[in-house]
C-alpha positions as CSV (number, residue, x, y, z in Angstrom):
1,X,-18.4,-22.4,2.7
2,X,-17.2,-19.4,0.7
3,X,-13.5,-19.5,-0.3
4,X,-11.2,-17.1,1.4
5,X,-10.2,-13.9,-0.4
6,X,-6.6,-14.2,-1.5
7,X,-4.8,-10.9,-1.1
8,X,-1.2,-10.0,-1.8
9,X,-0.1,-7.1,0.4
10,X,3.0,-5.0,-0.3
11,X,4.3,-3.3,2.9
12,X,4.7,-4.8,6.3
13,X,6.4,-2.3,8.6
14,X,4.9,1.1,7.7
15,X,1.9,2.6,9.6
16,X,-0.7,1.3,7.2
17,X,1.1,-2.0,6.5
18,X,1.2,-2.9,10.2
19,X,-2.5,-1.9,10.7
20,X,-3.5,-3.9,7.6
21,X,-1.8,-7.0,9.0
22,X,-3.7,-6.5,12.3
23,X,-7.1,-6.0,10.5
24,X,-6.8,-8.7,7.8
25,X,-5.4,-11.4,10.1
26,X,-8.6,-11.2,12.1
27,X,-10.8,-11.7,9.1
28,X,-11.6,-15.4,8.6
29,X,-12.7,-14.6,5.0
30,X,-9.3,-13.3,4.0
31,X,-5.9,-15.0,3.3
32,X,-3.2,-12.3,3.1
33,X,0.3,-12.8,1.9
34,X,2.4,-9.9,3.1
35,X,5.7,-8.9,1.4
36,X,8.1,-6.6,3.1
37,X,11.2,-5.0,1.8
38,X,13.3,-8.2,2.0
39,X,10.8,-10.0,-0.3
40,X,10.0,-7.1,-2.6
41,X,12.2,-4.0,-2.6
42,X,10.5,-1.0,-4.2
43,X,13.9,0.4,-5.2
44,X,13.8,-2.4,-7.9
45,X,10.6,-2.2,-10.0
46,X,11.4,-5.5,-11.7
47,X,11.3,-7.2,-8.3
48,X,7.8,-5.9,-7.7
49,X,6.6,-7.1,-11.1
50,X,8.0,-10.5,-10.5
51,X,6.4,-10.7,-7.1
52,X,2.9,-10.2,-8.5
53,X,3.5,-12.5,-11.5
54,X,4.8,-15.4,-9.3
55,X,2.3,-15.1,-6.5
56,X,-0.2,-17.9,-6.0
57,X,-3.9,-17.6,-6.4
58,X,-4.9,-13.9,-6.2
59,X,-8.1,-11.9,-5.9
60,X,-6.6,-8.5,-5.1
61,X,-3.3,-6.7,-4.6
62,X,-2.9,-3.9,-2.0
63,X,-0.1,-1.5,-2.1
64,X,0.8,0.0,1.3
65,X,4.3,1.0,0.3
66,X,5.4,4.6,-0.5
67,X,8.4,6.9,-0.1
68,X,6.8,9.3,2.4
69,X,9.8,11.4,3.6
70,X,8.2,14.6,2.3
71,X,11.1,17.0,3.0
72,X,13.9,14.6,2.0
73,X,12.1,14.0,-1.3
74,X,13.1,17.5,-2.3
75,X,16.6,16.2,-2.6
76,X,15.8,12.6,-3.4
77,X,13.1,13.0,-6.0
78,X,14.7,10.3,-8.3
79,X,14.5,7.8,-5.5
80,X,11.0,8.9,-4.5
81,X,9.9,8.6,-8.2
82,X,11.3,5.0,-8.4
83,X,9.3,3.9,-5.4
84,X,6.1,6.0,-5.9
85,X,5.9,5.8,-9.7
86,X,8.2,3.3,-11.4
87,X,7.5,0.4,-9.0
88,X,3.8,1.2,-8.9
89,X,3.8,1.1,-12.7
90,X,5.5,-2.3,-12.6
91,X,2.9,-3.5,-10.1
92,X,0.0,-2.3,-12.3
93,X,1.4,-3.9,-15.4
94,X,1.7,-7.3,-13.6
95,X,-1.9,-6.9,-12.1
96,X,-3.2,-6.2,-15.7
97,X,-1.4,-9.3,-17.0
98,X,-3.0,-11.5,-14.3
99,X,-6.4,-9.8,-14.4
100,X,-6.2,-8.8,-10.7
101,X,-7.5,-5.6,-9.2
102,X,-5.2,-3.2,-7.3
103,X,-5.9,-1.0,-4.3
104,X,-3.3,1.7,-4.1
105,X,-2.9,4.4,-1.4
106,X,-2.3,7.9,-2.5
107,X,-2.3,11.3,-0.8
108,X,-3.9,14.7,-0.4
109,X,-0.5,16.2,-1.5
110,X,-1.5,15.7,-5.2
111,X,-3.5,19.0,-4.6
112,X,-2.1,22.5,-4.2
113,X,-4.5,23.4,-1.3
114,X,-5.8,26.5,-3.0
115,X,-9.4,25.4,-3.1
116,X,-11.5,27.0,-0.4
117,X,-13.6,23.8,0.3
118,X,-13.0,20.0,0.5
119,X,-11.5,18.4,-2.6
120,X,-13.6,16.0,-4.6
121,X,-11.9,13.3,-6.7
122,X,-12.4,15.0,-10.0
123,X,-10.7,18.3,-8.9
124,X,-7.6,19.3,-10.8
125,X,-4.3,18.1,-9.3
126,X,-1.3,20.4,-8.9
127,X,1.2,19.1,-6.3
128,X,3.4,21.6,-4.6
129,X,6.3,19.3,-3.8
130,X,8.4,16.4,-5.0
131,X,6.5,13.8,-2.9
132,X,3.2,14.9,-4.4
133,X,4.6,14.9,-7.9
134,X,5.8,11.3,-7.5
135,X,2.6,10.1,-6.0
136,X,0.6,11.7,-8.8
137,X,2.9,10.0,-11.3
138,X,2.1,6.7,-9.7
139,X,-1.6,7.3,-9.9
140,X,-1.4,8.2,-13.6
141,X,0.6,5.1,-14.4
142,X,-2.0,2.9,-12.8
143,X,-4.8,4.6,-14.7
144,X,-2.8,4.1,-18.0
145,X,-2.2,0.4,-17.5
146,X,-5.0,-1.1,-15.3
147,X,-8.7,-0.3,-15.4
148,X,-9.4,-2.5,-12.3
149,X,-8.0,-0.2,-9.7
150,X,-9.0,1.7,-6.6
151,X,-6.7,4.7,-5.9
152,X,-7.4,5.8,-2.4
153,X,-6.2,9.3,-1.5
154,X,-5.9,10.0,2.2
155,X,-4.4,12.6,4.6
156,X,-2.5,13.1,7.9
157,X,-2.0,9.4,8.7
158,X,-1.0,8.3,12.2
159,X,-1.0,5.2,14.4
160,X,0.2,4.2,17.9
161,X,3.7,2.9,16.9
162,X,4.9,4.9,14.0
163,X,6.9,8.1,13.8
164,X,4.1,10.6,13.1
165,X,2.6,13.8,14.4
166,X,0.6,12.2,17.2
167,X,3.5,10.2,18.7
168,X,5.7,13.3,18.3
169,X,3.2,15.5,20.2
170,X,2.8,12.9,22.9
171,X,6.6,12.9,23.4
172,X,6.8,16.7,23.4
173,X,3.8,17.0,25.7
174,X,5.8,15.0,28.3
175,X,8.8,17.4,27.9
176,X,7.4,20.9,27.4
177,X,4.8,23.3,28.8
178,X,3.9,24.5,25.4
179,X,4.5,23.5,21.8
180,X,4.3,25.9,18.8
181,X,2.2,24.3,16.0
182,X,1.1,25.4,12.5
183,X,-2.4,26.7,12.6
184,X,-3.1,27.7,8.9
185,X,-3.0,24.3,7.3
186,X,-6.3,22.4,7.5
187,X,-7.2,18.8,7.0
188,X,-8.4,15.6,8.7
189,X,-6.1,13.4,10.9
190,X,-6.6,9.8,9.8
191,X,-6.1,6.8,12.0
192,X,-4.2,4.1,10.0
193,X,-6.3,1.5,11.7
194,X,-9.5,3.1,10.4
195,X,-7.9,3.4,6.9
196,X,-6.9,-0.3,7.1
197,X,-10.5,-1.3,7.9
198,X,-11.7,0.8,4.9
199,X,-9.2,-0.9,2.6
200,X,-10.3,-4.3,3.8
201,X,-13.9,-3.4,3.1
202,X,-13.1,-2.2,-0.4
203,X,-11.1,-5.3,-1.1
204,X,-14.1,-7.5,-0.4
205,X,-16.3,-5.3,-2.7
206,X,-14.1,-5.1,-5.8
207,X,-13.7,-8.8,-6.3
208,X,-17.2,-9.3,-7.5
209,X,-19.1,-8.6,-10.8
210,X,-20.4,-5.2,-9.5
211,X,-17.0,-3.8,-8.7
212,X,-16.8,0.0,-9.1
213,X,-13.2,1.1,-9.8
214,X,-11.7,4.5,-9.8
215,X,-10.3,7.2,-7.5
216,X,-11.7,7.7,-4.0
217,X,-11.0,9.8,-0.9
218,X,-10.8,8.4,2.6
219,X,-10.0,10.4,5.8
220,X,-11.5,10.5,9.2
221,X,-14.5,12.8,9.3
222,X,-14.3,16.4,10.2
223,X,-11.5,18.9,10.0
224,X,-8.9,20.8,12.0
225,X,-5.5,22.4,11.8
226,X,-2.2,20.9,13.0
227,X,-2.5,23.1,16.0
228,X,-6.1,21.9,16.7
229,X,-4.9,18.3,16.3
230,X,-2.1,18.9,18.8
231,X,-4.5,20.5,21.3
232,X,-6.8,17.6,21.1
233,X,-4.0,15.1,21.6
234,X,-2.9,16.9,24.7
235,X,-6.5,17.1,26.0
236,X,-7.3,13.5,25.5
237,X,-3.9,12.3,26.8
238,X,-4.4,14.3,30.0
239,X,-1.4,16.5,29.3
240,X,-1.3,20.2,30.5
241,X,0.9,21.2,27.5
242,X,-0.5,24.2,25.6
243,X,-0.6,24.2,21.7
244,X,0.5,27.6,20.6
245,X,-0.8,28.5,17.1
246,X,1.7,29.9,14.6
247,X,1.5,30.5,10.8
248,X,3.4,28.1,8.5
249,X,5.7,30.9,7.6
250,X,7.2,30.6,11.1
251,X,7.9,26.9,10.6
252,X,9.7,26.7,7.2
253,X,10.3,23.3,5.7
254,X,12.1,22.2,2.5
255,X,8.8,21.0,1.0
256,X,5.8,23.3,0.6
257,X,2.6,21.9,2.2
258,X,-1.0,22.6,0.9
259,X,-2.9,24.9,3.2
260,X,-6.1,22.9,2.5
261,X,-5.9,19.1,2.7
262,X,-9.6,18.6,3.3
263,X,-11.1,15.7,1.3
264,X,-14.7,15.2,0.4
265,X,-15.9,11.7,1.5
266,X,-19.2,11.6,-0.3
267,X,-18.1,9.2,-3.1
268,X,-16.6,6.5,-0.8
269,X,-19.7,6.6,1.4
270,X,-22.1,6.3,-1.6
271,X,-20.2,3.6,-3.5
272,X,-18.8,1.4,-0.7
273,X,-21.0,2.3,2.2
274,X,-18.0,3.4,4.2
275,X,-18.7,6.1,6.8
276,X,-15.5,7.2,8.6
277,X,-15.7,8.1,12.3
278,X,-15.0,11.6,13.5
279,X,-11.3,12.2,13.8
280,X,-11.6,12.9,17.5
281,X,-13.3,9.5,18.0
282,X,-10.5,7.7,16.1
283,X,-7.9,9.5,18.2
284,X,-9.6,8.4,21.4
285,X,-9.5,4.8,20.1
286,X,-5.8,4.9,19.3
287,X,-5.0,6.5,22.7
288,X,-7.1,3.9,24.5
289,X,-5.3,1.1,22.7
290,X,-2.0,2.6,23.7
291,X,-3.1,2.8,27.3
292,X,-4.3,-0.9,27.2
293,X,-1.0,-2.0,25.7
294,X,1.0,-0.4,28.5
295,X,-1.0,-2.3,31.2
């Protein structure tokens, strides 16, 4: 019988963290130890380093923790930097000391959105906001310290229980006849459950001798605007609410967002055999799960 894969997971309560727990707990070939804020506070990089160094047998580390308050980061960049860069650096250093690979989740916000087509992993980065800058700093510190890494950039994450665009639209759809939504920013909504399944598949593939490390993109397939996403949420949920398209200039936010967040998925499909479902299919699965939970 093959020994279970021993994984140390950072992050227990965020959208990806909760979905990883659900996915990995059902995999008999995985033994996951999950550390939340109480066990490993990312405001303290030394605590993160100690957690990796003191963990038992390890085959891989997964980091599902990030400071993700994009607008608040404009005023709290030092805090965001500590979580997204300094603690990530400490984690990478400890992984290197133990000879353990790291899977780290990053973001489409490392790009400026000026490219007309989907971004490939080798495209130049140029973040527009503090959140993007701190996430890119974390990426670079991993690359400097640990060759055995997978940095997974993703976009527009949502799940059934988190505070996210989908759950906000479902709430507004119950309250209003129409909702004004930005229509000139494009990307791919990504189900945190689908992302968690991809992370689990990658973890199984990078612990062997043929591991292929580096930077990858994962998002659900296809593309839309925020307004298009809202309209599909309303349609699939059976709500009569109308999504009214507006330009981003009519919805000013403290942090600038990229107009183009589309990510090319060729590399992850070719290297890991991961073929994301269409974003509309993922949305249907999430909504169906929510309906089943309410029964």
